[in-house]
Chimera marker file (.cmm) of the C-alpha trace (Angstrom):
<marker_set name="trace">
<marker id="1" x="0.000" y="0.000" z="0.000" r="1" g="1" b="0" radius="0.5"/>
<marker id="2" x="2.801" y="2.540" z="0.591" r="1" g="1" b="0" radius="0.5"/>
<marker id="3" x="3.489" y="2.628" z="-3.161" r="1" g="1" b="0" radius="0.5"/>
<marker id="4" x="-0.167" y="3.327" z="-3.904" r="1" g="1" b="0" radius="0.5"/>
<marker id="5" x="-0.229" y="6.182" z="-1.389" r="1" g="1" b="0" radius="0.5"/>
<marker id="6" x="2.900" y="7.666" z="-2.924" r="1" g="1" b="0" radius="0.5"/>
<marker id="7" x="1.338" y="7.526" z="-6.395" r="1" g="1" b="0" radius="0.5"/>
<marker id="8" x="-1.899" y="9.140" z="-5.183" r="1" g="1" b="0" radius="0.5"/>
<marker id="9" x="0.063" y="11.822" z="-3.349" r="1" g="1" b="0" radius="0.5"/>
<marker id="10" x="2.235" y="12.410" z="-6.420" r="1" g="1" b="0" radius="0.5"/>
<marker id="11" x="-0.789" y="12.878" z="-8.683" r="1" g="1" b="0" radius="0.5"/>
<marker id="12" x="-2.297" y="15.321" z="-6.229" r="1" g="1" b="0" radius="0.5"/>
<marker id="13" x="0.960" y="17.249" z="-5.849" r="1" g="1" b="0" radius="0.5"/>
<marker id="14" x="1.404" y="17.406" z="-9.616" r="1" g="1" b="0" radius="0.5"/>
<marker id="15" x="-2.093" y="18.798" z="-9.981" r="1" g="1" b="0" radius="0.5"/>
<marker id="16" x="-1.355" y="21.407" z="-7.335" r="1" g="1" b="0" radius="0.5"/>
<marker id="17" x="1.987" y="22.269" z="-8.942" r="1" g="1" b="0" radius="0.5"/>
<marker id="18" x="0.310" y="22.688" z="-12.317" r="1" g="1" b="0" radius="0.5"/>
<marker id="19" x="-2.172" y="25.103" z="-10.779" r="1" g="1" b="0" radius="0.5"/>
<marker id="20" x="0.565" y="27.057" z="-9.056" r="1" g="1" b="0" radius="0.5"/>
<marker id="21" x="2.602" y="27.271" z="-12.239" r="1" g="1" b="0" radius="0.5"/>
<marker id="22" x="-0.335" y="28.709" z="-14.126" r="1" g="1" b="0" radius="0.5"/>
<marker id="23" x="-0.376" y="25.918" z="-16.688" r="1" g="1" b="0" radius="0.5"/>
<marker id="24" x="-3.389" y="25.958" z="-18.912" r="1" g="1" b="0" radius="0.5"/>
<marker id="25" x="-4.737" y="22.731" z="-20.320" r="1" g="1" b="0" radius="0.5"/>
<marker id="26" x="-7.643" y="22.759" z="-22.714" r="1" g="1" b="0" radius="0.5"/>
<marker id="27" x="-9.170" y="19.338" z="-22.129" r="1" g="1" b="0" radius="0.5"/>
<marker id="28" x="-12.581" y="18.213" z="-21.031" r="1" g="1" b="0" radius="0.5"/>
<marker id="29" x="-11.933" y="16.858" z="-17.510" r="1" g="1" b="0" radius="0.5"/>
<marker id="30" x="-14.596" y="14.185" z="-17.970" r="1" g="1" b="0" radius="0.5"/>
<marker id="31" x="-12.565" y="12.713" z="-20.833" r="1" g="1" b="0" radius="0.5"/>
<marker id="32" x="-9.339" y="12.327" z="-18.873" r="1" g="1" b="0" radius="0.5"/>
<marker id="33" x="-8.703" y="8.674" z="-18.063" r="1" g="1" b="0" radius="0.5"/>
<marker id="34" x="-6.800" y="7.642" z="-14.976" r="1" g="1" b="0" radius="0.5"/>
<marker id="35" x="-3.118" y="7.084" z="-15.811" r="1" g="1" b="0" radius="0.5"/>
<marker id="36" x="-3.317" y="3.508" z="-14.543" r="1" g="1" b="0" radius="0.5"/>
<marker id="37" x="-5.742" y="1.197" z="-12.851" r="1" g="1" b="0" radius="0.5"/>
<marker id="38" x="-5.304" y="-0.159" z="-9.371" r="1" g="1" b="0" radius="0.5"/>
<marker id="39" x="-8.840" y="-1.466" z="-9.347" r="1" g="1" b="0" radius="0.5"/>
<marker id="40" x="-9.310" y="-4.116" z="-6.728" r="1" g="1" b="0" radius="0.5"/>
<marker id="41" x="-10.227" y="-7.500" z="-8.115" r="1" g="1" b="0" radius="0.5"/>
<marker id="42" x="-13.801" y="-8.411" z="-7.173" r="1" g="1" b="0" radius="0.5"/>
<marker id="43" x="-13.700" y="-11.461" z="-4.963" r="1" g="1" b="0" radius="0.5"/>
<marker id="44" x="-14.756" y="-12.845" z="-1.635" r="1" g="1" b="0" radius="0.5"/>
<marker id="45" x="-12.149" y="-10.554" z="-0.058" r="1" g="1" b="0" radius="0.5"/>
<marker id="46" x="-14.192" y="-7.425" z="-0.782" r="1" g="1" b="0" radius="0.5"/>
<marker id="47" x="-14.887" y="-6.906" z="2.923" r="1" g="1" b="0" radius="0.5"/>
<marker id="48" x="-11.236" y="-7.138" z="3.919" r="1" g="1" b="0" radius="0.5"/>
<marker id="49" x="-9.435" y="-3.947" z="4.983" r="1" g="1" b="0" radius="0.5"/>
<marker id="50" x="-6.739" y="-4.290" z="2.322" r="1" g="1" b="0" radius="0.5"/>
<marker id="51" x="-9.355" y="-4.501" z="-0.445" r="1" g="1" b="0" radius="0.5"/>
<marker id="52" x="-11.240" y="-1.487" z="0.937" r="1" g="1" b="0" radius="0.5"/>
<marker id="53" x="-8.016" y="0.544" z="1.133" r="1" g="1" b="0" radius="0.5"/>
<marker id="54" x="-7.219" y="-0.270" z="-2.478" r="1" g="1" b="0" radius="0.5"/>
<marker id="55" x="-10.728" y="0.709" z="-3.550" r="1" g="1" b="0" radius="0.5"/>
<marker id="56" x="-10.623" y="4.025" z="-1.663" r="1" g="1" b="0" radius="0.5"/>
<marker id="57" x="-7.141" y="4.914" z="-2.944" r="1" g="1" b="0" radius="0.5"/>
<marker id="58" x="-8.282" y="4.178" z="-6.503" r="1" g="1" b="0" radius="0.5"/>
<marker id="59" x="-11.303" y="6.460" z="-6.063" r="1" g="1" b="0" radius="0.5"/>
<marker id="60" x="-9.076" y="9.233" z="-4.702" r="1" g="1" b="0" radius="0.5"/>
<marker id="61" x="-6.510" y="8.824" z="-7.485" r="1" g="1" b="0" radius="0.5"/>
<marker id="62" x="-9.079" y="8.777" z="-10.280" r="1" g="1" b="0" radius="0.5"/>
<marker id="63" x="-10.851" y="11.741" z="-8.684" r="1" g="1" b="0" radius="0.5"/>
<marker id="64" x="-7.592" y="13.678" z="-8.388" r="1" g="1" b="0" radius="0.5"/>
<marker id="65" x="-7.042" y="13.309" z="-12.125" r="1" g="1" b="0" radius="0.5"/>
<marker id="66" x="-10.532" y="14.634" z="-12.906" r="1" g="1" b="0" radius="0.5"/>
<marker id="67" x="-10.237" y="17.421" z="-10.335" r="1" g="1" b="0" radius="0.5"/>
<marker id="68" x="-6.916" y="18.515" z="-11.826" r="1" g="1" b="0" radius="0.5"/>
<marker id="69" x="-8.616" y="18.893" z="-15.188" r="1" g="1" b="0" radius="0.5"/>
<marker id="70" x="-11.427" y="21.000" z="-13.743" r="1" g="1" b="0" radius="0.5"/>
<marker id="71" x="-8.987" y="23.086" z="-11.718" r="1" g="1" b="0" radius="0.5"/>
<marker id="72" x="-7.385" y="24.404" z="-14.881" r="1" g="1" b="0" radius="0.5"/>
<marker id="73" x="-10.699" y="25.875" z="-16.041" r="1" g="1" b="0" radius="0.5"/>
<marker id="74" x="-12.326" y="29.056" z="-14.833" r="1" g="1" b="0" radius="0.5"/>
<marker id="75" x="-15.870" y="30.106" z="-14.099" r="1" g="1" b="0" radius="0.5"/>
<marker id="76" x="-19.033" y="28.438" z="-12.955" r="1" g="1" b="0" radius="0.5"/>
<marker id="77" x="-18.484" y="25.326" z="-15.085" r="1" g="1" b="0" radius="0.5"/>
<marker id="78" x="-15.174" y="24.651" z="-13.360" r="1" g="1" b="0" radius="0.5"/>
<marker id="79" x="-16.704" y="25.198" z="-9.934" r="1" g="1" b="0" radius="0.5"/>
<marker id="80" x="-19.632" y="22.903" z="-10.722" r="1" g="1" b="0" radius="0.5"/>
<marker id="81" x="-17.276" y="20.290" z="-12.198" r="1" g="1" b="0" radius="0.5"/>
<marker id="82" x="-15.114" y="20.243" z="-9.082" r="1" g="1" b="0" radius="0.5"/>
<marker id="83" x="-18.143" y="20.091" z="-6.815" r="1" g="1" b="0" radius="0.5"/>
<marker id="84" x="-19.594" y="17.181" z="-8.803" r="1" g="1" b="0" radius="0.5"/>
<marker id="85" x="-16.249" y="15.378" z="-8.817" r="1" g="1" b="0" radius="0.5"/>
<marker id="86" x="-15.966" y="15.654" z="-5.024" r="1" g="1" b="0" radius="0.5"/>
<marker id="87" x="-19.609" y="14.637" z="-4.571" r="1" g="1" b="0" radius="0.5"/>
<marker id="88" x="-19.185" y="11.568" z="-6.784" r="1" g="1" b="0" radius="0.5"/>
<marker id="89" x="-16.002" y="10.623" z="-4.941" r="1" g="1" b="0" radius="0.5"/>
<marker id="90" x="-17.759" y="10.950" z="-1.568" r="1" g="1" b="0" radius="0.5"/>
<marker id="91" x="-20.539" y="8.597" z="-2.686" r="1" g="1" b="0" radius="0.5"/>
<marker id="92" x="-18.062" y="6.057" z="-4.052" r="1" g="1" b="0" radius="0.5"/>
<marker id="93" x="-15.875" y="6.218" z="-0.937" r="1" g="1" b="0" radius="0.5"/>
<marker id="94" x="-18.927" y="5.734" z="1.290" r="1" g="1" b="0" radius="0.5"/>
<marker id="95" x="-19.987" y="2.678" z="-0.714" r="1" g="1" b="0" radius="0.5"/>
<marker id="96" x="-16.484" y="1.181" z="-0.567" r="1" g="1" b="0" radius="0.5"/>
<marker id="97" x="-16.131" y="1.832" z="3.155" r="1" g="1" b="0" radius="0.5"/>
<marker id="98" x="-19.497" y="0.286" z="3.964" r="1" g="1" b="0" radius="0.5"/>
<marker id="99" x="-18.093" y="-3.059" z="2.801" r="1" g="1" b="0" radius="0.5"/>
<marker id="100" x="-15.263" y="-3.102" z="5.346" r="1" g="1" b="0" radius="0.5"/>
<marker id="101" x="-15.326" y="-5.720" z="8.070" r="1" g="1" b="0" radius="0.5"/>
<marker id="102" x="-13.267" y="-3.402" z="10.309" r="1" g="1" b="0" radius="0.5"/>
<marker id="103" x="-15.313" y="-0.845" z="12.316" r="1" g="1" b="0" radius="0.5"/>
<marker id="104" x="-12.288" y="1.452" z="12.757" r="1" g="1" b="0" radius="0.5"/>
<marker id="105" x="-11.709" y="1.450" z="9.031" r="1" g="1" b="0" radius="0.5"/>
<marker id="106" x="-15.365" y="2.190" z="8.305" r="1" g="1" b="0" radius="0.5"/>
<marker id="107" x="-15.139" y="5.195" z="10.648" r="1" g="1" b="0" radius="0.5"/>
<marker id="108" x="-11.945" y="6.423" z="8.960" r="1" g="1" b="0" radius="0.5"/>
<marker id="109" x="-13.476" y="6.017" z="5.492" r="1" g="1" b="0" radius="0.5"/>
<marker id="110" x="-16.532" y="7.959" z="6.680" r="1" g="1" b="0" radius="0.5"/>
<marker id="111" x="-14.174" y="10.812" z="7.654" r="1" g="1" b="0" radius="0.5"/>
<marker id="112" x="-12.739" y="10.797" z="4.124" r="1" g="1" b="0" radius="0.5"/>
<marker id="113" x="-16.248" y="10.848" z="2.640" r="1" g="1" b="0" radius="0.5"/>
<marker id="114" x="-17.289" y="13.677" z="4.981" r="1" g="1" b="0" radius="0.5"/>
<marker id="115" x="-14.272" y="15.758" z="3.904" r="1" g="1" b="0" radius="0.5"/>
<marker id="116" x="-15.101" y="15.152" z="0.244" r="1" g="1" b="0" radius="0.5"/>
<marker id="117" x="-18.720" y="16.134" z="0.893" r="1" g="1" b="0" radius="0.5"/>
<marker id="118" x="-17.537" y="19.393" z="2.484" r="1" g="1" b="0" radius="0.5"/>
<marker id="119" x="-15.426" y="19.996" z="-0.629" r="1" g="1" b="0" radius="0.5"/>
<marker id="120" x="-18.422" y="19.358" z="-2.867" r="1" g="1" b="0" radius="0.5"/>
<marker id="121" x="-20.486" y="21.911" z="-0.947" r="1" g="1" b="0" radius="0.5"/>
<marker id="122" x="-17.751" y="24.519" z="-0.730" r="1" g="1" b="0" radius="0.5"/>
<marker id="123" x="-18.171" y="27.865" z="-2.444" r="1" g="1" b="0" radius="0.5"/>
<marker id="124" x="-14.481" y="27.608" z="-3.381" r="1" g="1" b="0" radius="0.5"/>
<marker id="125" x="-13.804" y="23.969" z="-4.298" r="1" g="1" b="0" radius="0.5"/>
<marker id="126" x="-10.372" y="24.921" z="-5.673" r="1" g="1" b="0" radius="0.5"/>
<marker id="127" x="-9.358" y="25.919" z="-2.149" r="1" g="1" b="0" radius="0.5"/>
<marker id="128" x="-10.424" y="22.473" z="-0.934" r="1" g="1" b="0" radius="0.5"/>
<marker id="129" x="-8.475" y="20.864" z="-3.799" r="1" g="1" b="0" radius="0.5"/>
<marker id="130" x="-5.337" y="22.762" z="-2.839" r="1" g="1" b="0" radius="0.5"/>
<marker id="131" x="-5.897" y="22.322" z="0.901" r="1" g="1" b="0" radius="0.5"/>
<marker id="132" x="-7.609" y="19.419" z="2.638" r="1" g="1" b="0" radius="0.5"/>
<marker id="133" x="-7.827" y="17.217" z="-0.455" r="1" g="1" b="0" radius="0.5"/>
<marker id="134" x="-4.055" y="16.831" z="-0.537" r="1" g="1" b="0" radius="0.5"/>
<marker id="135" x="-4.096" y="14.933" z="2.756" r="1" g="1" b="0" radius="0.5"/>
<marker id="136" x="-7.603" y="13.456" z="2.842" r="1" g="1" b="0" radius="0.5"/>
<marker id="137" x="-6.401" y="9.932" z="2.008" r="1" g="1" b="0" radius="0.5"/>
<marker id="138" x="-4.137" y="9.877" z="5.039" r="1" g="1" b="0" radius="0.5"/>
<marker id="139" x="-7.197" y="9.467" z="7.257" r="1" g="1" b="0" radius="0.5"/>
<marker id="140" x="-7.331" y="5.764" z="6.388" r="1" g="1" b="0" radius="0.5"/>
<marker id="141" x="-3.601" y="5.027" z="6.323" r="1" g="1" b="0" radius="0.5"/>
<marker id="142" x="-3.555" y="3.563" z="9.822" r="1" g="1" b="0" radius="0.5"/>
<marker id="143" x="-6.361" y="1.129" z="8.962" r="1" g="1" b="0" radius="0.5"/>
<marker id="144" x="-4.645" y="-0.342" z="5.914" r="1" g="1" b="0" radius="0.5"/>
<marker id="145" x="-2.654" y="-3.553" z="6.335" r="1" g="1" b="0" radius="0.5"/>
<link id1="1" id2="2" r="1" g="1" b="0" radius="0.2"/>
<link id1="2" id2="3" r="1" g="1" b="0" radius="0.2"/>
<link id1="3" id2="4" r="1" g="1" b="0" radius="0.2"/>
<link id1="4" id2="5" r="1" g="1" b="0" radius="0.2"/>
<link id1="5" id2="6" r="1" g="1" b="0" radius="0.2"/>
<link id1="6" id2="7" r="1" g="1" b="0" radius="0.2"/>
<link id1="7" id2="8" r="1" g="1" b="0" radius="0.2"/>
<link id1="8" id2="9" r="1" g="1" b="0" radius="0.2"/>
<link id1="9" id2="10" r="1" g="1" b="0" radius="0.2"/>
<link id1="10" id2="11" r="1" g="1" b="0" radius="0.2"/>
<link id1="11" id2="12" r="1" g="1" b="0" radius="0.2"/>
<link id1="12" id2="13" r="1" g="1" b="0" radius="0.2"/>
<link id1="13" id2="14" r="1" g="1" b="0" radius="0.2"/>
<link id1="14" id2="15" r="1" g="1" b="0" radius="0.2"/>
<link id1="15" id2="16" r="1" g="1" b="0" radius="0.2"/>
<link id1="16" id2="17" r="1" g="1" b="0" radius="0.2"/>
<link id1="17" id2="18" r="1" g="1" b="0" radius="0.2"/>
<link id1="18" id2="19" r="1" g="1" b="0" radius="0.2"/>
<link id1="19" id2="20" r="1" g="1" b="0" radius="0.2"/>
<link id1="20" id2="21" r="1" g="1" b="0" radius="0.2"/>
<link id1="21" id2="22" r="1" g="1" b="0" radius="0.2"/>
<link id1="22" id2="23" r="1" g="1" b="0" radius="0.2"/>
<link id1="23" id2="24" r="1" g="1" b="0" radius="0.2"/>
<link id1="24" id2="25" r="1" g="1" b="0" radius="0.2"/>
<link id1="25" id2="26" r="1" g="1" b="0" radius="0.2"/>
<link id1="26" id2="27" r="1" g="1" b="0" radius="0.2"/>
<link id1="27" id2="28" r="1" g="1" b="0" radius="0.2"/>
<link id1="28" id2="29" r="1" g="1" b="0" radius="0.2"/>
<link id1="29" id2="30" r="1" g="1" b="0" radius="0.2"/>
<link id1="30" id2="31" r="1" g="1" b="0" radius="0.2"/>
<link id1="31" id2="32" r="1" g="1" b="0" radius="0.2"/>
<link id1="32" id2="33" r="1" g="1" b="0" radius="0.2"/>
<link id1="33" id2="34" r="1" g="1" b="0" radius="0.2"/>
<link id1="34" id2="35" r="1" g="1" b="0" radius="0.2"/>
<link id1="35" id2="36" r="1" g="1" b="0" radius="0.2"/>
<link id1="36" id2="37" r="1" g="1" b="0" radius="0.2"/>
<link id1="37" id2="38" r="1" g="1" b="0" radius="0.2"/>
<link id1="38" id2="39" r="1" g="1" b="0" radius="0.2"/>
<link id1="39" id2="40" r="1" g="1" b="0" radius="0.2"/>
<link id1="40" id2="41" r="1" g="1" b="0" radius="0.2"/>
<link id1="41" id2="42" r="1" g="1" b="0" radius="0.2"/>
<link id1="42" id2="43" r="1" g="1" b="0" radius="0.2"/>
<link id1="43" id2="44" r="1" g="1" b="0" radius="0.2"/>
<link id1="44" id2="45" r="1" g="1" b="0" radius="0.2"/>
<link id1="45" id2="46" r="1" g="1" b="0" radius="0.2"/>
<link id1="46" id2="47" r="1" g="1" b="0" radius="0.2"/>
<link id1="47" id2="48" r="1" g="1" b="0" radius="0.2"/>
<link id1="48" id2="49" r="1" g="1" b="0" radius="0.2"/>
<link id1="49" id2="50" r="1" g="1" b="0" radius="0.2"/>
<link id1="50" id2="51" r="1" g="1" b="0" radius="0.2"/>
<link id1="51" id2="52" r="1" g="1" b="0" radius="0.2"/>
<link id1="52" id2="53" r="1" g="1" b="0" radius="0.2"/>
<link id1="53" id2="54" r="1" g="1" b="0" radius="0.2"/>
<link id1="54" id2="55" r="1" g="1" b="0" radius="0.2"/>
<link id1="55" id2="56" r="1" g="1" b="0" radius="0.2"/>
<link id1="56" id2="57" r="1" g="1" b="0" radius="0.2"/>
<link id1="57" id2="58" r="1" g="1" b="0" radius="0.2"/>
<link id1="58" id2="59" r="1" g="1" b="0" radius="0.2"/>
<link id1="59" id2="60" r="1" g="1" b="0" radius="0.2"/>
<link id1="60" id2="61" r="1" g="1" b="0" radius="0.2"/>
<link id1="61" id2="62" r="1" g="1" b="0" radius="0.2"/>
<link id1="62" id2="63" r="1" g="1" b="0" radius="0.2"/>
<link id1="63" id2="64" r="1" g="1" b="0" radius="0.2"/>
<link id1="64" id2="65" r="1" g="1" b="0" radius="0.2"/>
<link id1="65" id2="66" r="1" g="1" b="0" radius="0.2"/>
<link id1="66" id2="67" r="1" g="1" b="0" radius="0.2"/>
<link id1="67" id2="68" r="1" g="1" b="0" radius="0.2"/>
<link id1="68" id2="69" r="1" g="1" b="0" radius="0.2"/>
<link id1="69" id2="70" r="1" g="1" b="0" radius="0.2"/>
<link id1="70" id2="71" r="1" g="1" b="0" radius="0.2"/>
<link id1="71" id2="72" r="1" g="1" b="0" radius="0.2"/>
<link id1="72" id2="73" r="1" g="1" b="0" radius="0.2"/>
<link id1="73" id2="74" r="1" g="1" b="0" radius="0.2"/>
<link id1="74" id2="75" r="1" g="1" b="0" radius="0.2"/>
<link id1="75" id2="76" r="1" g="1" b="0" radius="0.2"/>
<link id1="76" id2="77" r="1" g="1" b="0" radius="0.2"/>
<link id1="77" id2="78" r="1" g="1" b="0" radius="0.2"/>
<link id1="78" id2="79" r="1" g="1" b="0" radius="0.2"/>
<link id1="79" id2="80" r="1" g="1" b="0" radius="0.2"/>
<link id1="80" id2="81" r="1" g="1" b="0" radius="0.2"/>
<link id1="81" id2="82" r="1" g="1" b="0" radius="0.2"/>
<link id1="82" id2="83" r="1" g="1" b="0" radius="0.2"/>
<link id1="83" id2="84" r="1" g="1" b="0" radius="0.2"/>
<link id1="84" id2="85" r="1" g="1" b="0" radius="0.2"/>
<link id1="85" id2="86" r="1" g="1" b="0" radius="0.2"/>
<link id1="86" id2="87" r="1" g="1" b="0" radius="0.2"/>
<link id1="87" id2="88" r="1" g="1" b="0" radius="0.2"/>
<link id1="88" id2="89" r="1" g="1" b="0" radius="0.2"/>
<link id1="89" id2="90" r="1" g="1" b="0" radius="0.2"/>
<link id1="90" id2="91" r="1" g="1" b="0" radius="0.2"/>
<link id1="91" id2="92" r="1" g="1" b="0" radius="0.2"/>
<link id1="92" id2="93" r="1" g="1" b="0" radius="0.2"/>
<link id1="93" id2="94" r="1" g="1" b="0" radius="0.2"/>
<link id1="94" id2="95" r="1" g="1" b="0" radius="0.2"/>
<link id1="95" id2="96" r="1" g="1" b="0" radius="0.2"/>
<link id1="96" id2="97" r="1" g="1" b="0" radius="0.2"/>
<link id1="97" id2="98" r="1" g="1" b="0" radius="0.2"/>
<link id1="98" id2="99" r="1" g="1" b="0" radius="0.2"/>
<link id1="99" id2="100" r="1" g="1" b="0" radius="0.2"/>
<link id1="100" id2="101" r="1" g="1" b="0" radius="0.2"/>
<link id1="101" id2="102" r="1" g="1" b="0" radius="0.2"/>
<link id1="102" id2="103" r="1" g="1" b="0" radius="0.2"/>
<link id1="103" id2="104" r="1" g="1" b="0" radius="0.2"/>
<link id1="104" id2="105" r="1" g="1" b="0" radius="0.2"/>
<link id1="105" id2="106" r="1" g="1" b="0" radius="0.2"/>
<link id1="106" id2="107" r="1" g="1" b="0" radius="0.2"/>
<link id1="107" id2="108" r="1" g="1" b="0" radius="0.2"/>
<link id1="108" id2="109" r="1" g="1" b="0" radius="0.2"/>
<link id1="109" id2="110" r="1" g="1" b="0" radius="0.2"/>
<link id1="110" id2="111" r="1" g="1" b="0" radius="0.2"/>
<link id1="111" id2="112" r="1" g="1" b="0" radius="0.2"/>
<link id1="112" id2="113" r="1" g="1" b="0" radius="0.2"/>
<link id1="113" id2="114" r="1" g="1" b="0" radius="0.2"/>
<link id1="114" id2="115" r="1" g="1" b="0" radius="0.2"/>
<link id1="115" id2="116" r="1" g="1" b="0" radius="0.2"/>
<link id1="116" id2="117" r="1" g="1" b="0" radius="0.2"/>
<link id1="117" id2="118" r="1" g="1" b="0" radius="0.2"/>
<link id1="118" id2="119" r="1" g="1" b="0" radius="0.2"/>
<link id1="119" id2="120" r="1" g="1" b="0" radius="0.2"/>
<link id1="120" id2="121" r="1" g="1" b="0" radius="0.2"/>
<link id1="121" id2="122" r="1" g="1" b="0" radius="0.2"/>
<link id1="122" id2="123" r="1" g="1" b="0" radius="0.2"/>
<link id1="123" id2="124" r="1" g="1" b="0" radius="0.2"/>
<link id1="124" id2="125" r="1" g="1" b="0" radius="0.2"/>
<link id1="125" id2="126" r="1" g="1" b="0" radius="0.2"/>
<link id1="126" id2="127" r="1" g="1" b="0" radius="0.2"/>
<link id1="127" id2="128" r="1" g="1" b="0" radius="0.2"/>
<link id1="128" id2="129" r="1" g="1" b="0" radius="0.2"/>
<link id1="129" id2="130" r="1" g="1" b="0" radius="0.2"/>
<link id1="130" id2="131" r="1" g="1" b="0" radius="0.2"/>
<link id1="131" id2="132" r="1" g="1" b="0" radius="0.2"/>
<link id1="132" id2="133" r="1" g="1" b="0" radius="0.2"/>
<link id1="133" id2="134" r="1" g="1" b="0" radius="0.2"/>
<link id1="134" id2="135" r="1" g="1" b="0" radius="0.2"/>
<link id1="135" id2="136" r="1" g="1" b="0" radius="0.2"/>
<link id1="136" id2="137" r="1" g="1" b="0" radius="0.2"/>
<link id1="137" id2="138" r="1" g="1" b="0" radius="0.2"/>
<link id1="138" id2="139" r="1" g="1" b="0" radius="0.2"/>
<link id1="139" id2="140" r="1" g="1" b="0" radius="0.2"/>
<link id1="140" id2="141" r="1" g="1" b="0" radius="0.2"/>
<link id1="141" id2="142" r="1" g="1" b="0" radius="0.2"/>
<link id1="142" id2="143" r="1" g="1" b="0" radius="0.2"/>
<link id1="143" id2="144" r="1" g="1" b="0" radius="0.2"/>
<link id1="144" id2="145" r="1" g="1" b="0" radius="0.2"/>
</marker_set>
């Protein structure tokens, strides 16, 4: 799992660096695929903490890629795109966390989902992207084997 966290953190930091550098990318954020797939394999292990961690990290990584695309745009469309991205991520994280057999992990995943929900309701979702989003995945680190 440490490698997966490093990759997710790297994607997030790159997105933040691109924003800070003033890079302008003219792509539709909905069309940006994730750079790789760490999708957990559906199996009987779906309730195991390791599986749930993988699922949540994948959701955060894929969401970071989409959020980075929206962050390069301006205006109400960009704001709405970021809010929808965070809202979708919160719903997916909640669903993944509900499968965990570990109560402590479910609580930690709920914290991640709550933070994403706050980001989706924020008047300035770019501030959330550049702030709390960078570290939101760390809330579950201690529950991952």
